[in-house]
Every structure is written in structure tokens, then in C-alpha cells.
N, C-alpha and C positions, 0 to 999 in steps of 0.2 A: 701170221703175228702168234706169239704162244697165248694158250687161254689165260694163262694168269695177268698178262700185261692188260690181254684186253678188259679183263676184269676190273682191273687198278683202273682204266681210263675212264668205263662204267660210273664205277664208285665216285671218281674224282669229278665227273659232271654232276650227278647225282646230289655230290657232297654243296657244290657252286648254287643247283637249283633253289637246295634247301636251304643254303646262307642269303643267297635274294630273298626269298620269299621271310625269312625271318628278318631281315633289312625291311622288307615294306611293311610288316608288319610293326615294327616298331616306330617307323613314321609316322602309322596311321594313328598309333596311341599317344604321339607327340600334343601339345595342346599348341589348337589354330592361333596365329597371329588373330589380336583383335583390330578391329576397325574401328577405329575414332569415331565416335556419336559423339555430337554438339547436344549438350545441353541443354535441355526444356528451359526456355529461359522467362516463361509466363507466370507472374504472379498475379490470382486474385485473390481479393478476399472480402465483406460484406459485413453489416452491423446497423444497427438503429441508431438516429439521429431526427432532430425537429418533427419529432409526431411520425417519422415515415423510416425509409430503410436508406441504404446508401450502400453502391458496390464499385470497386475499384480493381480495375485489370491494368495491370504493366507489365512490359519485356525488361526485365535486367538481367544481364551475364553474370551477375553478382549472387542473383536469387535472394537478396533480400526481400524480410518482411516487413513493410512498416505498419502495421495492422494497429499497433500500439500507440505508434504518433500522431496517425490518422483521429483515431479514437479522442485521442486528449486534445488534439486541435478542436474537433469540433463540439468535445465537451465545453471548452472556453468559449468559444462561439456562442452555443446555447447560452453561456452565462449571462453573455453581452447584450441580446438582439431577441431571447424568447420571450414572451407575453405569457407562457405556462408555468416560468418560473417566477412564482413572487419576489423574491430578491436578486432579478435579473438588473443589469444596467438601465434596458428598455423600462422595466417594470418600477425600476425607483423613481426614472424619469417624470412617466405616466403620475405619481403619487404624489409629485412636486412639479416646481416651477422651472427647474434648473438642474442641468448636469453636468459636472467637470468628469471628464470623460477617465474610467480607471483601465479601459481595455484599449487594446490599437483597431478593435473593428467598428466604433460608432460612427466615427465622422466619414469613414471612405462612404462606405450604406447611407448617410446624409446628404454627401455630396454627391452621388448617382443619382439618389432622389429627386434633389433638385434638378441637375440637369436631366431627367426625364419627363419629371413635372413641367418643366418651363416647355420643353418642345413638344410636348403631348398636350398643348395647354390643359393641362390640368387632369387627365384622362387616369393617368398615374400618381395617387395622393397617398403616401402611408398614414397619413394624418383622417383617413376616414376610417380610423377604428372605431369609433364611437357608433357608426352605424351599422360596422360589420357586427359588431356585439346587441346594436339593437336589434337584428335582424335572424339573430341567432347562430352565426358563424364564426362567435371565439369560444375565451376558454370556458364561458357557461353554459353551451349547448346549445344544439339545431330547433330554436324556435323564437318567434318573433315576439319581445321584452315588452312589455306594456308601461313601464314606468317612464317612457318618457316620448314626445312623439317625433316625426321623422324631422320637421321644422326645427327642434329645438337641438337634435343633435347636430343636424345640417350647417348649425350656426356656429360650431366646434371644429369646423373642416376646412382645410386649408393650410398648403404648406407653406404659403406667405408668410403664416402669422410665428415661423420659427426664425430665430437669429443663430447663428451657431457660428464658430471659426474653429479650428484645429484643437483649440481645449475647451471648448465648451456649449453647450446648448439651451437656450430659453426660451421659452413660449410666451408670445406678445398676447396670447388669451389663456384667463385660466380656463381649465378643464380641458385642455386642448390634450390627445392621446394619440401616441404612436403607435403603427402594427407595422413593422418591416416583412409581415409573412410573403409577402410578395415580392419580395426582392432578396432574403435571408439566403432560400438554399442554392439560389444561381451564386450568391458570394461565397456560400460556403464550399458549392465544386470547386470556383477559381483559387480558393487558399489549397484545399488538396491538393490540386493541379499545381499550384506553384511550389506548395511543398517539395511535389515531386521533382518537379523540373529542376530545382535546388539541390536534391540528390542526383543528379545527373541522369536522371529518368528521361528519355524524347519521344518516348512511343507510349501512349498513355489512354484510357479511356474512363472517366469519372463521372459518377451518377448519384445525384441523391433528390429521389422522390421523382425522378422523370427530368431533371434539369441535370444537362449534362455538357462537357467539355471532352472531345476526342483531337489529338496530337498525334502527330507521324502515322505510324502503321500497327498493324495488329500481326499475331505473329505468321500469318501466312504472307507479309510482304501487303497485305490491300488497308488503302483508307478503312476506318473505321464505318462500318455500317450501323444504325440505330432505328428501331422500327417506330412509327405515329400509329396508334392506336386507333381502330376503329371508335367513331365517336358514339357511341352507346353504352347507355346505364348498364348493361347485361351482356357488355362483350367481354372478354377474357384478355387478358394481358398480352396474349400471343395473336391475339384479331387483330390483324395489322391493317391499315388501309394504306399506308404506302410503306417504303423502303428510303431511308436519307444517311447518303456518306456523308460524312462530318468529317472537310479537309479543315483540319487544324481552325477552330471553329468553337464558340461558345451555341449551345442550342435548349429553348425553353419551351415549353407547350403548356398553353393554359386553352380549358374547357371548363365548358356550363353541365357537361351529360353525367357527373357523377357525384360534384360536390353541390345539393341541392335536398331541400326537403319540401312534402306537401303538407298543406292545408287547408282544408276547406275547399277540397280540389282543384289547388293553385298549385303549381309548381314556384318555389324562391329559389332564385340561384343563388350561388357565394359571390358572385361579383357585384358589385353595389357600385355605381356610379354616382361618383363623388357630386356632380353638378345637381340633380333630384335628390339624391340619397334614399333613391329605392333600384330594388333587384334590375339589371338590367333585363330586358325583353327585347331581342331582334333572333334573324335567321344564322347567324354566326356561331359554330358549333365547336370550334376546335382553330388556333391558334398556334403555330409554329412557329418560332423564330431564330435565325441564326445571326450572331453578333461575334464580333473579335475578345469578348468574353462573356461568361454567362452570366453575369453580374446586368449585366446588360441587358441582353436576350430575355431575362426573366421579366423585368420590370416593363418593357416594350411589349410582354406578351400579355402581360396586365392590362397595360395603356388599349391593345389591340382588341380586346376582350369588350372592355367597354365603350367602344369607338362605334362597332359593328363595321361589316364587312367594307360598305362603300369610302367609309372615313379613316380605315384601314389603309386599304390600298390607297388613298390619297395621301396619307401619310408616307407609306413609303414611295411616293413619286416624289414626295420634296427630298426627303433622307436616305438617298441610296449607300448609307452607309452598313444598312442590315436587311435581311433577306426574309420573306414571307411566304409561308402555306398557312391559306388557309379552308378550313374543310367549314361548307354551311349547306344548310336546306335549301332546293331551289324552288323556283315556283312551283315546279309539279308535285313539289313535297319529297322528293329523291333528292341523295347526296350530292353537290357538284363540290369544286373545288379548281384556287386560283394560286396561281404559285408565278412569283418574276420568273423573267426572262434569265437572271444569273443563278439560280437556284434550279434551274428544272434538269440541265445537263445531272445533279447530284440525286434524282430522285429516281426511284423504280417500284415495281409492283402497284404502279398507280391502276385506278379504273379505268375504265376507256374514257379517250379523250371528251371533257365536256365542253370546250371553249377554245 
């Protein structure tokens, strides 16, 4: 082969190599195909209401934020049921003998209150307000008032001294006073959860002041899990006694270990027994209740704290429509717990079994 022909072949090969390398370079410089990523569907927000805070978490593929609507709903609820607002519906009723409802909120709370009052045999009683105020747990502040005796205030207590229908509520005894603080937060949770449901939200966790509704699953596809606090006045919010999986239920916890004051070396609990007129004194420290809705759970938790451990367990045995988890001081002085069989599979992080 002649030298010129050999050179041409070599140049052609080199040219092909160069063209191929340029092709590879240009391919590497092209934008890579993007992998479609499912957008984050978790929405969360919080705020203030009913003298406490609220937190809402839900999953929504449309990424809608309903905070302004939830705030508006809770403002209207407060205007109806808060004794801390002088011109609220409940405040107006407490200042007069009857009330024609101005909102859709008052009657459902009265109706549920009557149900829990009856089957708790009076342990839950929203007319205990005069005694709550007397012992210093109402709007006027944390100290027993000296302007009236317990006996005088006790005469004003009794939910059966009310008459009401879907339009109006009346007092059968002058001076009767309503206080919905033991049921209103639970009702607020239900209202927010129902609002979200109407917007097509199936997976949610709604909380107001520790009362909750959990529906569906979280962003990991798991049942919502919530903590039950250590019943200790010095415990932080993340000091947990147990963890509870909330499977499409309402949950409320009531306790005597935080809301109290001391006078002359004696502790006074915010839980007032409607039967005696005095703050309760027993071994029960915390009661967590699960029910089909949070308003029911909230009211039952209060009733249970009034009753004490033994009567609370008896109430659960008669009414299996709710679940019960109690933390109490045992005979040795250590913390112990009770849980009915149906709630046990949903509990975790418990101390060593004690019964």
C-alpha cells in the first residue's frame, strides 16, 4: 500500500474517533430525564383558641391550607361557649334565666352533656360552674373565694334543673350557672375534623389542648400515634408515660397533676365533685378515654376523674362503647396503670406490666 493511502486511512480512523468522542460529550451535556416525584401532601398549622393551643395535620394532594377557615370556626365557637367572653352565649345565659340559641353550637353540647350526666350518675355536670368559681378555677383566678360557703353554692348545682329543646334553654332555679370547659375543647376538635371531612380530607390529626381526633393514616401510611404524658407536675410535654395509636377515634385526657394550687400546705385540684362540692382527692392522676367522637371522650374523661379508679373501671364495664387508660398511685406509692383489653393492642412504650 502506498504511503499516502495508508495516511488517509489513519486520518479517517482518527476523524471517526474524534467524531465519536464529540458525540459522547454532547450527549452528556443534554439535560437528563427527570423522574416524576409525588408532591408532599402533608399540611400542618397551629394557633390559639379556648385559652390553649390547637394543632392540625392532614394529607391533601391539592395542598390546600384551611387555617383561616379553622380559625374562623373556632372564633365562632368561642363566641358561643366561652365563659371568659362576657357577651358569649353561655355568659348571657349565666346572667339571665333563659336563652334562645343564636348559634348552632349550644344545643349539641347541652344534649351531649345531658347524656353523659345521666349515665355517669351526675359525675359529669356542667352546672358545677359556681363551685369551680368558688374554688378559684374560673375566670376570676386561682384562689378559693370567701363570699359564699360550699353548701350555698352546692344548692345551685344540678343539670336536671335545666330545661331545653332545639331552640331555647331555661333555668328551673335562679342562679344556675353553666360551664362547658370540660366538653367544649372536645366539641371543637369534632367540628374541625368534620369541616376537614367535608372538604374531602380522609387522613387527619386534630388537637385542641390535648384533646384529639385521629382519622386515617399519617404521611408514612401508619395509624396516627400520640403520647400520653407522664402525670407529674414537673414533666415536660415530651415526657411520655405511654404512646397510643389513634385508630379513627376521639381521645381526651384529664388529670389533676397540673391544674391545681396550694394554700396552707394543701393542694386543691381543679376537678370538683358535683356531689360534695369539694375538689376530688383520690389516687387517680390521669384518665385517657377513647370514644367515637372527641366531645364524648372529653366529657367521660372528666366524669372518670371525679369518680376515681374503682368507679371508673366499673363504669367502663357497664358501658363498653368507650376505652379507658388510667394512671394512678399504687399502694407502694409508685405509678401504676389500668387499661381495658380492647385498648391494649394500641398501647406501646408502657412501663413494665404491673397487673
